[in-house]
N, C-alpha and C positions, 0 to 999 in steps of 0.2 A: 504494500500500500504506500502511495506517495506521501511524503512526510506532512505536507499541508493538509491532506485529507485526514490524517491521523489526529492532528491537533484541532482541526475544526470539529471533528466528531467528539473529541474529549471536551472541548470548550462548551459545546451545545449542552451536553449532559451536566457539566459542572455549573454552568450559568442558570440552567433550569432549576437545579436543586438549591443553589446558593444565590439568593436574590441580591445580596449586597455586592457581590462581584460584578454582576451586570450593571448595577447602579453606579459603581465606581468607574467602570469603563465608560459608561455614558457621561458621567461627570467630566472625565478627562477629555472626551471627544467634544463636549460642549465648550471646552476651553480652546478648541482648535487643535487638539493633539491627535496624533496617530499612535495608538497603543501597540507596542511591540513586546512580545513575550521574551523575558530573559531566560526563564526556565519553568518547566512543569515538573511537579514532584509526585511520587507514589510511595506508598507504604506497604510493607508485607512482613511475613515471618521468614526465618531462615530455614524452614522446612524445604528440602530439595524439590518438593512438588510445586512450590510457589515462591521460590527465593528470587533474589535480584536477577539472576541469569534467566529465569523463566519470564519475568516481566520485561526484560530488555530485548527479547527476541524480535518483537515487531519493529522496534526502532533500529536494531542492527540490520534487519532486512531492508529497511529504508535508507541504509547507508551510514547510520550512526556508529561511532567508535568510542570505546572507553577512554576517558581522559583523566580521571582522578579517583582515588579511593580514600575513605575517611572513617575514623573511629570516633564513636561517641560513648565514652566510658560511663558517664553518669546516667545516660538513658539506656545503656546496654544495647547499642545499635551499631551496625556497620552500614556504609553507603558507598555508592559509586555514581559518578556522573559521566554523561555521554554527550558528544557533540557531532554535528554533521559537517564534515570537512568541506571547505570551500563555499559555505553558505553563511555569511556573516550574521544575518538576522534570524537564522533558524534557532528556535528555542533549544536550550540545553535540556537534558533529561536527567533528573536527580531521583535515584531509587534507593530507599533505605530498607533495612530488614532488622527485625527484632531478634536478638540472640536468645532463643528460647531456653537453652541449657543454663542460662544464668538466672532463671526465674524458678519459682516454686513448682513442685510436681503437679499441683492443682492447676496452675496456669498452663503448664505444658500439656496436661491431659485435656483441658478445655479446648486448646487449639487443635490438638490431634483429633479429638472427637469431631470437631467441626469439619476438618479437612477430610477425615475418613468418610463423612456422610456424602461427599461429593464424588460423582463419577470421575475417574481419572481422565477420561477424554475431555471433560470440561476444563480441568486444570491444565491440560496439555495444549489447549487452544491458544494459538498465538495472539488472539484478540482478547485475552484474559483482562487486559487493562480497561476494556470497555464493559466488562460484565457485572461490575458491582459486587454484591455479596453472593457467592455461589452456594452458600449453605443456608438452610432455613429449617425451622424458625430460629429466632434469637430470643434470649431471656433477659429482661431488665435486671433481674437479680444477678445473673452471670456477668452482665455488663458492669454493674456496680462492683462486683467482686474483682473483676479484672482491673478496674480503674484504681483500686487500692494499691495494686502493684505497679501498674503501668497504664497511663492514659493512652499511650500509643497502642498497646495490645487491645484495649477496649475499643478504640476507634476502628481498628482493622476488623475486629470481631463483628461490629455493626455494619460498617460500610464496604468492607472488602476492597475490590479493585476498581478504582476510579481515580481521577486526578485529585490528590489531596489539596494541592493549591497550584494556581497559576501565579506568575510573577511579572509585574510590569517593569520593563527596563526604563529606568529613570534617564538613562543616557540618551534615549530617543525623544524625550519630551522637550519640545522647543520653547514652550511658553511658561510652563509652571515653575521650572527651576530645579533646585537640588532636592534631596530627599527630605530636608527639614520643611521646605515649602510644600512638598507633597503631603507630609504628615499634618501640617497646619490646615491645608485645604480639606483633608479628610475629616479632621476634628471639627472644622467649621461647618461641615455638612452632616454632622451627627454620627460619624463612624467611630467605633471604639477601637483604639490602638492597643496592640500588645505592648505592655510597658515592662515586661520582665527583662531585667538587665538594661533598662532604659528604652525609650521609644526608638532610638537608632542603635542598631547593633553593628559593631565594627567601626573602623576608622579609615581615613584616607591613607594612613601609613600602612594599613593592612590591605589596601587596594580594593576594599569592598565595604559598602555600607548597606544595611538592610533594615527594613521595617515591615510591619504587617498589621492588618486589622484582625480582630478576633473573629473566630468562626461564627457563622450564622447559627442561631439556635433554631432547630427545625423539629417538627413532629415525626417520630419514628414509631412504627407499629411493632411492639414486642408481644411475646406470648401473654404477658400480664395486662396488656392494654397499650394505649398510646402515651408516650413520654416525649418531652422536649429535651433534646441534647445537642451539643455542638456538632456541626458538620464540617464543612471545608472553609478555607480562608483565602484571602488575596494578599500577596506579598509584593514588595517593591524593592528593587535592587539598583544601586548606583556603583558602577565600577570605575577604577582609575588605572592610569598607565604606570608601568614600572619604570625603572631607570633606563631601560632600553627602548622606551616609548611604546611598549606593547600593553594593550589593555588586559588586565587580569581576568582570567576566565574560570577560575576555580571557586572553591567555597571555603569558608572559615568555620571549622568545627565548633569553636566556642560560641560563635554568633548563631549558627544554625541550631545549636542546642537550645537556645532561648526562643528561636523562631518556632521550633516544634511545639512550644507551649501555647501557640495560637489556637490549638484545638482543646486546651484544658477546659474542664467543666466550669461554667460560671453562670450566675443568674443575671438576666437582663435588668 
């Protein structure tokens, strides 16, 4: 599948579920901006049936290549990012996976049970990134239990395989300005920023600044009934050139660690 078709399909599902993302994009466009995606991110478990390599297949088939690997010790995650050579404005792809063996037997068993309930052919589908949650049903009690150990684990349990977030490239914004101006515009229009570690994560010296709004709270149908929980979020990234004049293309683990918290549970 051609890369633009992949991201258009991902965006349509993401924007339909997460109204704030669509509103932010429309806000930027109302200011005369063309919104370019810096990267799109996915979450999974390190079970070989659904690990990073499995989710990356559709992008590799479209020409993407691995460009970086990252460790998140506090969150017990690993991640890789991929780029499309020769296409400057093609979104990067960032895929992280939870290290199941570092969690309780109960959490591991919950994930295994969910995956075991899915036909292997469904998990082998190269279009898994479009499929959402392949296991049903889900329990709110289980979600809450998972959340005690890992917000990330609980998120994947409920939402499965879809874009966890899209990211606006601040570098392509011609009128709004830098990431601080982006954040102020968002706050002025009623969006709630992720303030964990500060509203801006990273520095010019690190060659990357990032911010994000908190995930939309949406209704989800559980076995026990309907509950409102965080879904996906929208991120913003400003990149800088290194001493050789090349724009930094990777990610800063310490900053991303805080960005992950954009899906943390909160009350509106």
